[in-house]
C-alpha positions as CSV (number, residue, x, y, z in Angstrom):
1,M,88.3,148.7,85.4
2,N,89.7,152.1,84.6
3,L,91.9,152.9,87.7
4,S,92.4,156.6,88.1
5,F,94.7,157.1,91.1
6,Q,97.3,158.8,88.9
7,R,94.9,161.6,88.1
8,D,95.4,162.8,91.7
9,A,99.1,161.9,91.8
10,K,100.1,165.6,91.9
11,N,98.2,166.0,95.1
12,T,99.4,162.7,96.7
13,R,102.9,162.5,95.4
14,D,104.2,162.4,99.0
15,F,102.0,159.5,99.9
16,E,104.1,156.6,101.1
17,A,102.9,153.1,102.0
18,L,102.2,152.5,105.7
19,K,102.5,149.2,107.5
20,V,101.8,149.0,111.3
21,P,101.1,146.2,113.7
22,H,97.4,146.3,114.7
23,T,98.5,146.2,118.4
24,D,100.4,149.5,118.1
25,N,99.2,151.8,120.8
26,N,98.4,154.6,118.3
27,I,97.3,152.3,115.4
28,V,93.9,154.0,114.9
29,G,95.4,157.5,114.9
30,L,98.2,156.5,112.4
31,L,95.7,154.9,110.0
32,A,93.2,157.7,110.3
33,D,95.9,160.4,109.7
34,R,97.1,158.6,106.6
35,L,93.6,158.2,105.3
36,L,92.9,161.9,105.9
37,K,96.1,162.9,104.1
38,I,95.0,160.9,101.0
39,L,91.3,161.4,101.0
40,G,91.7,165.1,101.7
41,C,93.5,165.5,98.4
42,I,90.7,163.9,96.3
43,N,88.8,166.4,94.2
44,N,85.4,167.2,95.6
45,D,83.6,166.0,92.5
46,R,85.0,162.4,93.0
47,P,82.8,160.3,95.2
48,I,84.7,158.1,97.7
49,I,83.7,154.5,97.6
50,I,84.7,151.8,100.1
51,V,84.8,148.2,98.8
52,C,85.3,145.6,101.5
53,V,86.3,142.4,99.7
54,G,86.0,138.9,101.2
55,T,83.6,136.2,102.4
56,D,82.1,135.1,105.7
57,R,82.7,131.5,104.7
58,S,86.4,131.7,105.5
59,T,87.8,133.0,108.8
60,G,90.8,134.6,107.3
61,D,89.0,136.1,104.3
62,A,86.2,137.6,106.5
63,L,88.3,140.7,107.3
64,G,86.8,142.8,104.6
65,P,83.1,142.0,105.3
66,L,83.7,142.5,109.0
67,V,85.1,146.0,108.3
68,G,82.1,146.7,106.2
69,S,79.7,145.6,108.9
70,H,81.4,147.7,111.6
71,L,81.4,150.7,109.3
72,K,77.7,150.3,108.6
73,K,76.9,150.4,112.3
74,Y,78.6,153.8,112.5
75,S,75.8,155.2,110.3
76,L,78.1,157.8,108.6
77,D,76.2,160.2,106.4
78,S,76.6,159.5,102.7
79,L,78.8,156.5,103.2
80,N,79.3,154.7,99.9
81,L,80.0,151.2,101.1
82,Y,80.1,147.8,99.4
83,G,80.8,144.6,101.2
84,T,79.4,143.5,104.6
85,L,78.8,140.2,106.3
86,D,75.2,140.3,105.1
87,N,76.1,141.3,101.6
88,P,79.7,140.4,100.9
89,V,81.7,141.3,97.8
90,H,83.6,138.1,96.8
91,A,84.8,136.1,93.9
92,M,81.4,135.4,92.5
93,N,80.2,139.1,92.4
94,L,83.3,141.2,92.4
95,K,83.3,142.0,88.7
96,E,79.5,142.8,88.8
97,T,80.1,145.1,91.8
98,I,82.9,147.0,90.0
99,T,80.6,147.5,87.0
100,I,77.7,148.7,89.2
101,I,80.0,151.2,91.0
102,N,81.4,152.6,87.7
103,D,77.8,152.8,86.3
104,T,76.5,154.5,89.4
105,Y,79.2,157.0,90.2
106,K,81.2,159.4,87.9
107,N,84.9,159.0,88.3
108,P,84.8,157.3,91.7
109,F,87.8,157.1,94.0
110,I,87.7,153.5,95.4
111,V,89.3,152.4,98.7
112,A,89.6,148.6,98.7
113,V,89.8,146.6,101.9
114,D,91.0,143.0,101.9
115,A,92.8,140.3,103.8
116,C,96.1,139.0,102.6
117,L,98.8,136.5,103.6
118,G,102.4,137.4,104.2
119,Q,105.5,136.6,106.1
120,L,105.3,135.3,109.7
121,T,106.8,138.5,111.1
122,S,104.2,140.6,109.4
123,V,101.1,138.7,110.5
124,G,98.8,141.1,112.4
125,C,100.0,144.2,110.4
126,I,97.7,146.6,108.6
127,Q,98.9,148.3,105.4
128,I,97.8,151.3,103.4
129,G,99.2,151.5,99.9
130,S,98.5,153.1,96.5
131,G,97.0,151.2,93.7
132,P,94.5,148.3,93.7
133,V,94.3,145.0,95.5
134,R,94.2,141.8,93.5
135,P,91.7,139.6,95.3
136,G,92.4,135.9,94.9
137,A,96.0,136.3,93.9
138,G,97.2,134.4,97.0
139,V,95.0,131.4,96.1
140,N,95.5,131.5,92.4
141,K,92.2,133.0,91.4
142,E,91.9,135.3,88.4
143,L,89.8,138.3,89.7
144,P,89.8,141.9,88.5
145,P,91.9,144.3,90.5
146,V,90.0,146.9,92.6
147,G,90.9,150.2,94.3
148,D,92.7,153.4,93.7
149,I,94.3,152.8,97.1
150,H,94.0,149.8,99.4
151,I,94.0,148.8,103.0
152,T,95.0,145.2,103.7
153,G,95.3,143.2,106.9
154,I,97.9,140.4,106.9
155,V,96.0,137.7,108.7
156,N,98.3,134.7,108.3
157,V,101.4,133.2,106.7
158,G,101.4,132.8,102.9
159,G,103.3,130.6,100.5
160,F,101.7,127.2,101.0
161,M,98.2,125.6,101.3
162,E,96.6,129.1,101.1
163,Y,93.0,127.8,101.3
164,F,93.8,125.8,104.4
165,V,95.7,128.6,106.0
166,L,92.8,131.1,105.5
167,Q,90.3,128.6,106.8
168,N,92.4,128.1,109.9
169,T,93.1,131.7,110.7
170,R,92.3,132.9,114.3
171,L,89.0,134.6,114.4
172,S,90.1,136.9,117.3
173,L,92.9,138.3,115.2
174,V,90.6,139.0,112.2
175,I,87.9,140.6,114.4
176,N,90.5,142.8,116.2
177,M,92.0,144.0,113.0
178,A,88.6,144.7,111.4
179,E,87.6,146.8,114.4
180,V,90.8,148.9,114.1
181,I,90.4,149.5,110.4
182,A,86.7,150.4,110.7
183,R,87.5,152.8,113.6
184,A,90.2,154.5,111.5
185,F,87.8,154.9,108.6
186,Y,85.2,156.4,111.0
187,V,87.7,158.9,112.5
188,A,89.0,160.0,109.0
189,I,85.6,160.2,107.3
190,S,83.8,162.0,110.2
191,T,86.7,164.5,110.3
192,L,86.4,165.1,106.6
193,Q,82.7,165.7,107.0
194,R,83.2,168.2,109.8
195,R,85.7,170.1,107.7
196,A,83.3,170.2,104.8
197,A,80.5,171.4,107.0
198,S,82.7,174.1,108.5
199,T,83.7,175.3,105.1
200,S,80.1,175.4,103.9
201,F,79.1,177.4,107.0
202,A,82.0,179.8,106.5
203,N,81.0,180.4,102.9
204,I,77.5,181.2,104.0
205,D,78.8,183.9,106.4
């Protein structure tokens, strides 16, 4: 995959990684503001694609598909979304999905969403960072990287028996984190759409 985040680096050079506990009182606002800051700098001719990676067959790895399903329910106009509980993007179809996206859209800007494992003190945190996620890295799978930026949720502790850990992750934690991420996306994207509509109306006048 030809990652093109650096093409917009001049507009996002002050973009710093964000890591916040999902229980923070202002978590949705913090995530939405950061997404707005990043997505608002993307050239208008670049379609924004959200790819939610994961599978509903593993509790810990279901974060991405849950985010996708929540986003789908918001019915946002022109939402380019891949990865839901009904149609997940996982190890078996990730490469094909990336190919379809690059064949369908010209110079897409991809936001990847995925679960990850981390230190005990970071479990429950949501991160936004530049560059791709590398799905399967925590469980020693060779999968293609995806995303110009990424949002990851640390769902459990890494470093040992990763498959077992993902299978035994608390569902309530994953659901709560997915709802937060989806809500932040909704706030950010709907705000961008309102700004675009206001600009178009002003141009008509």
